[in-house]
C-alpha positions in Angstrom: 60.9 31.6 1.2 60.2 31.3 -2.6 56.8 32.1 -4.0 54.4 29.3 -4.6 54.4 28.1 -8.3 50.6 27.6 -8.1 49.7 31.3 -9.0 52.1 31.3 -11.9 50.7 28.0 -13.1 47.2 29.2 -12.8 48.1 32.4 -14.8 49.7 30.3 -17.5 46.7 28.0 -17.8 44.3 31.0 -17.9 46.4 32.7 -20.6 46.5 29.4 -22.7 42.7 29.1 -22.3 42.1 32.7 -23.3 44.4 32.6 -26.4 43.1 29.1 -27.3 39.5 30.1 -27.2 40.2 33.2 -29.2 41.9 31.0 -31.8 39.0 28.6 -31.9 36.5 31.5 -32.4 38.7 32.8 -35.2 38.6 29.4 -37.0 34.9 29.0 -36.5 34.2 32.6 -37.6 36.4 32.6 -40.7 36.2 28.9 -41.7 33.3 27.1 -43.4 29.9 27.7 -41.8 29.7 24.0 -41.0 32.5 24.4 -38.4 30.4 26.7 -36.3 28.9 24.7 -33.4 25.1 25.0 -32.9 23.9 25.2 -29.3 20.2 25.6 -30.0 20.4 29.3 -28.8 20.2 32.2 -31.1 23.4 33.1 -33.0 23.4 36.5 -31.3 23.4 34.8 -27.9 26.2 32.5 -29.0 28.3 35.4 -30.1 27.7 37.3 -26.9 28.5 34.2 -24.7 31.6 33.3 -26.6 33.0 36.8 -26.3 31.9 37.1 -22.6 34.0 34.0 -21.9 36.9 35.4 -24.0 36.7 38.8 -22.2 36.5 37.1 -18.8 39.5 34.8 -19.5 41.7 37.6 -20.8 40.7 39.8 -17.8 41.6 37.0 -15.4 44.8 36.1 -17.3 46.1 39.7 -17.5 44.6 41.4 -14.3 46.7 44.5 -14.5 46.5 45.1 -18.3 42.9 46.3 -18.6 43.4 48.7 -21.5 45.3 46.0 -23.5 42.6 43.5 -22.7 39.9 45.9 -23.7 41.6 46.8 -27.0 42.4 43.1 -27.7 38.8 41.8 -27.0 36.9 44.6 -28.7 39.5 44.8 -31.5 39.2 41.1 -32.1 35.5 41.3 -32.4 35.9 44.1 -35.0 38.6 42.4 -36.9 36.6 39.1 -37.1 33.7 40.9 -38.6 35.9 42.8 -41.1 37.8 39.6 -42.1 34.5 37.8 -42.7 34.1 40.0 -45.8 37.1 38.2 -47.2 35.9 34.7 -46.4 33.8 32.9 -49.0 30.1 32.5 -48.0 30.6 34.7 -44.8 29.6 38.3 -44.2 30.4 40.7 -41.4 27.6 42.7 -39.8 27.6 45.6 -37.4 25.0 43.9 -35.1 27.3 40.8 -34.9 30.1 43.1 -33.9 27.9 44.8 -31.3 26.9 41.5 -29.7 30.5 40.3 -29.6 31.8 43.6 -28.1 29.0 43.7 -25.5 29.8 40.2 -24.5 33.5 40.9 -24.3 32.8 44.0 -22.1 30.6 42.0 -19.8 33.3 39.3 -19.4 36.0 42.0 -18.7 33.8 43.6 -16.1 33.1 40.2 -14.4 36.8 39.5 -14.4 37.5 42.9 -12.8 35.1 42.1 -10.0 36.7 38.7 -9.4 40.1 40.2 -9.5 39.0 42.9 -7.0 37.7 40.3 -4.6 40.9 38.3 -4.9 43.0 41.4 -4.3 44.7 41.2 -7.7 
């Protein structure tokens, strides 16, 4: 009996969401400051939450690629802060990187727990 297409579709959707969110954060981080959404929370919390979601999505989308996911998420946080130095009116800061990396790590750990429960 052939495998159900549902898991493959779910993985595809998860991967599209992960890459799409990372692209959206890239645009908001490197684009004009007016593109950055304001939630009413502190900018540090927003950075943490965005990368927690990115880390979680990538962790769920690539459940057996933990090292790649870790390097991608933390590396993206570092790259975005470095690239902000090239963007007019923007600046990269170590504390911003730390918030993004911490959020990403929390998301990855949460995804690992979900994957473990699901037997993936």
